[in-house]
Each structure stands twice: as C-alpha cells, then as structure tokens.
C-alpha positions in Angstrom: -63.7 152.0 50.8 -64.9 148.9 53.0 -65.7 146.7 49.7 -62.2 147.7 47.9 -60.4 146.9 51.4 -62.2 143.7 51.9 -61.6 142.7 48.2 -57.8 143.5 48.8 -57.4 141.7 51.9 -58.7 138.6 50.4 -57.0 138.9 47.5 -53.8 139.2 49.6 -54.9 136.4 51.6 -55.3 134.0 48.6 -51.7 135.3 47.4 -48.8 132.7 48.1 -46.9 135.6 49.2 -49.0 135.9 52.4 -48.6 132.4 53.3 -44.8 132.3 52.7 -45.3 135.7 55.0 -47.1 133.8 57.4 -45.0 130.5 57.5 -41.8 132.4 58.2 -43.2 133.9 60.9 -44.2 130.6 62.2 -41.4 128.9 61.7 -39.3 131.5 63.2 -41.3 131.3 66.6 -41.0 127.8 66.7 -37.2 127.8 66.0 -36.6 130.6 68.7 -38.3 128.9 71.2 -36.8 125.6 70.4 -33.4 127.1 70.8 -34.0 129.4 73.4 -36.4 127.2 75.4 -37.2 130.8 77.5 -39.9 132.8 76.3 -38.4 135.9 77.6 -34.8 135.3 75.7 -37.2 134.4 72.6 -39.2 137.6 72.6 -35.5 139.6 72.8 -34.1 137.9 69.8 -37.2 138.2 68.3 -37.1 142.2 68.7 -34.6 142.3 66.6 -35.8 140.6 63.6 -39.2 142.2 64.0 -37.6 146.1 64.0 -35.6 145.4 61.0 -37.8 143.0 58.9 -41.1 144.1 59.5 -40.7 147.8 57.8 -38.9 146.2 55.2 -41.8 143.8 54.2 -44.4 146.6 54.7 -42.3 148.3 52.4 -42.0 146.1 49.4 -45.7 144.7 49.8 -46.9 147.9 49.2 -44.9 149.1 46.5 -45.3 145.4 44.8 -49.1 145.2 45.5 -49.8 148.8 43.7 -48.0 148.4 40.6 -49.1 144.4 40.3 -52.6 145.9 40.8 -52.4 148.9 38.0 -54.9 147.0 35.7 -57.6 146.7 38.4 -57.3 150.1 39.8 -57.5 151.7 36.2 -61.0 149.9 35.9 -62.0 150.8 39.3 -60.8 154.3 38.5 -63.2 154.2 35.4 -66.3 153.7 37.6 -68.3 156.0 39.9 -65.9 155.6 42.8 -64.0 158.0 44.6 -60.1 157.7 44.0 -59.4 158.3 47.7 -61.6 155.3 48.6 -59.7 153.2 46.2 -56.3 153.8 47.1 -57.3 154.1 50.9 -59.1 150.7 50.6 -56.2 149.1 49.1 -53.8 150.2 51.5 -55.9 149.6 54.4 -56.2 146.0 53.0 -52.7 145.4 52.4 -51.6 146.6 55.9 -54.4 144.3 57.8 -53.1 141.2 56.0 -49.8 141.7 56.6 -50.5 142.9 60.1 -52.6 139.5 60.7 -49.8 137.1 59.3 -47.5 138.5 61.7 -49.8 138.5 64.5 -51.0 135.1 63.9 -47.8 133.6 62.8 -45.9 134.6 65.9 -48.7 134.2 68.1 -49.8 130.8 67.7 -46.0 129.1 68.6 -46.0 131.3 71.6 -49.3 130.5 72.6 -49.1 126.9 72.5 -45.6 127.5 74.3 -47.7 128.9 77.1 -47.1 132.5 76.9 -50.4 133.2 78.8 -48.8 131.7 81.7 -45.9 133.5 81.5 -44.7 136.8 82.8 -43.3 137.7 79.1 -47.0 138.2 77.9 -47.0 141.8 78.0 -43.4 141.9 76.7 -44.7 140.0 73.7 -48.0 141.8 73.5 -45.8 145.1 73.2 -43.7 143.4 70.2 -46.6 142.3 68.3 -48.3 145.9 68.7 -45.4 147.9 67.6 -45.0 145.7 64.7 -48.4 146.1 63.8 -47.5 149.8 63.8 -44.5 149.8 61.7 -46.5 147.6 59.5 -49.2 150.1 58.9 -46.6 153.3 58.5 -44.2 151.5 56.0 -47.1 150.3 53.8 -48.5 153.7 53.8 -45.1 154.9 53.0 -44.9 152.8 50.3 -48.2 153.9 48.9 -47.1 157.4 49.1 -44.0 156.5 47.1 -45.9 154.3 44.4 -48.5 157.2 43.8 -45.6 159.7 43.6 -43.9 157.2 40.7 -45.4 155.8 37.8 -42.3 154.2 37.1 -41.9 151.1 38.7 -37.9 151.0 38.8 -38.0 154.3 40.4 -40.7 153.2 42.8 -38.7 150.1 44.3 -35.8 151.8 44.7 -37.1 154.7 46.5 -39.1 152.5 48.8 -35.8 150.5 49.5 -33.9 153.7 50.1 -36.4 155.1 52.5 -36.2 151.7 54.2 -32.6 151.7 54.4 -32.5 155.4 55.6 -35.2 154.6 58.8 -33.4 151.5 59.6 -29.9 152.0 59.1 -28.6 155.4 58.3 -30.8 157.3 60.4 -28.6 155.5 63.5 -25.4 156.4 61.7 -26.4 160.0 61.6 -28.1 160.2 65.0 -24.6 158.5 66.7 -22.6 160.7 64.9 -24.6 163.8 66.0 -24.2 162.8 70.1 -20.4 162.1 69.4 -19.6 165.5 67.7 -21.9 167.7 69.9 -20.9 165.4 73.0 -20.1 169.0 75.0 -23.6 170.0 75.0 -26.9 168.8 76.7 -28.6 166.5 74.2 -31.2 164.9 76.3 -34.1 166.7 74.5 -32.0 166.3 71.5 -32.1 162.5 71.7 -35.5 162.3 72.6 -36.9 164.1 69.6 -34.8 162.3 67.0 -36.0 159.2 68.4 -39.6 160.1 68.2 -38.8 161.3 64.9 -37.9 157.9 63.5 -40.7 154.8 64.1 -38.3 152.2 63.9 -36.0 153.9 66.7 -39.0 154.9 68.8 -40.3 151.3 68.5 -36.9 150.0 69.5 -36.6 152.0 72.7 -40.2 151.1 73.6 -39.5 147.5 73.4 -35.9 147.8 75.0 -37.3 149.5 78.1 -40.3 147.3 78.5 -37.6 144.3 78.2 -35.8 146.1 81.2 -32.3 146.3 79.3 -32.0 149.9 78.6 -28.7 149.7 80.7 -27.3 148.5 77.2 -27.9 151.6 75.9 -25.6 153.6 78.7 -26.4 157.0 79.6 -28.7 157.4 76.7 -30.9 154.4 78.1 -31.3 156.2 81.8 -32.4 159.6 79.7 -35.1 157.4 77.5 -36.1 155.3 81.0 -36.7 158.8 82.6 -39.0 159.7 79.9 -40.6 156.9 78.0 -40.3 154.8 81.5 -43.4 157.2 82.7 -47.0 157.1 81.7 -46.8 160.5 79.8 -43.9 159.1 77.8 -45.3 156.1 77.0 -48.8 157.6 75.9 -46.9 160.2 73.9 -44.5 157.4 72.1 -47.9 155.4 71.0 -49.4 159.2 69.7 -46.4 159.4 67.7 -46.9 156.0 66.3 -50.5 156.9 65.6 -49.1 160.2 63.7 -46.7 158.4 61.9 -49.5 156.6 60.1 -52.1 159.3 59.9 -49.8 161.5 58.0 -48.7 159.1 55.1 -52.3 158.1 54.9 -53.2 161.9 54.8 -50.7 162.1 51.7 -52.3 158.9 50.4 -55.7 160.8 50.3 -54.3 164.0 48.8 -52.1 162.5 46.4 -55.0 160.1 44.8 -57.4 163.2 44.7 -55.0 165.4 42.9 -53.0 163.2 40.6 -53.9 162.6 36.9 -54.4 159.0 36.3 
C-alpha cells in the first residue's frame, strides 16, 4: 500500500492540476494579505474560501483520479497485490498531495508576512488543520462514490450532489428545523446536527477560535459553551477523525468485495 501511495503521490505532484491548485492558494494568500494588510482579517476571509472550496476540490480530484487511472488500476489488480492496498494507497496518495498543496500554498505567503510573530498563528494553524481534515474526508467520500459507480457520469454527478448537500442544502434543512421547532429546547439537537456534518463542524470550530461566535446569536452561545471547552474541542477533532476513518473503512470494504 505504501508503494502505491508513493506512486499516486508523485504522480499527482507531477500533474499540472496539482500545480494549478498550489498556485491558486499561493495567489489567494498573497492577494488577501495585500488587500487586508492584517493577518487576522485575512484568516477570517480565508475561512469562507476554505470551508467551501476544499471539500469541492477534494471531491472532484478524488473522483477524477479514480476514473482516469482505471487502466493502471486494472494492471495492478492483475498482480498479486491486495485490492484494499491498491485503493487505499491511491486514496492516501491523492489526499496527501492535495493537503500538501493547500498547506504549502497558503503557508508560504503567511510565513513571509510574519505569521509566526503574530497572535493569529493559532487561528491560521487551526484553519490549515481543518482544511487538511476536509481534504481527507471528501477525497475518501469521492473514492467511495467512484468505487460504487462504474458509470463515470453518475459518479461525478453523485459526488457533486454530495458536496452540494454537505455545503449548502444541509444548512438550509438545519435552519428550517430550528425555525420550525423554535418552541422546543434545541441545544442538543444543534450540537448533534453540527457534528454530523464535517463542513459545519469545521466552520463552527474556526468561528469560535476567531472569537466571532456572536454572529451566530443564541446558537453561537450554545456552541461556545460546548465547543469552547477542552472536552468539546477534543470531541470535535475526534468526530473529524471518525469522518475520515468511516469512509476509509468503506473504501476497504467495497474494494474487497467488488467484482472488477
């Protein structure tokens, strides 16, 4: 699996799309720092981009890599190599390369601007960590979808629909539920519903770290009371890890049982 991971990683590192992805974040960091001239404001602006764009890129790259490397995968399947090792190696290779492009692309301009001497260092670190988690989560979900659908069009369609649901539709349903059941105590419901969506969970963690939870009103006070504690923070990262582990398990299970 490590050899396949290494090959997939270097294969993507040589891909022009990886350079485009890296340069996009590099230019984004430079432009934000140039316009804001304030590290804290730049981090806040960057949060909105990371929360929406990183899951989309992870989803598209994961599906695209699986379908484009199908011939090479068939060649590997003809060798005495475990199926799970092939697909897990490809997944980790893709996710690692995307996460590195994100961290290095955003890290370089902020480092040159003096992030290590700023109080915003921990906010920026949390932003990169959550971005890395989202990359691994949505790349894994993309591989699960691609493995479950031989038809490329269906695979891309389901992957985009998944991203759309997690990033946009879920929030709409969540908000409507809060409005419809406003006469009932919804504290626990809000916390559970947030943790069931990695995009929302990452957004809340960053908002609380940036100390702008007041924008969320009463819900923000509930989140601050729970996620602001050490237990809440540990539970949040544990949930993000679960969101990585569960799709990875499904990749292993589908690859093991599927008849290629």
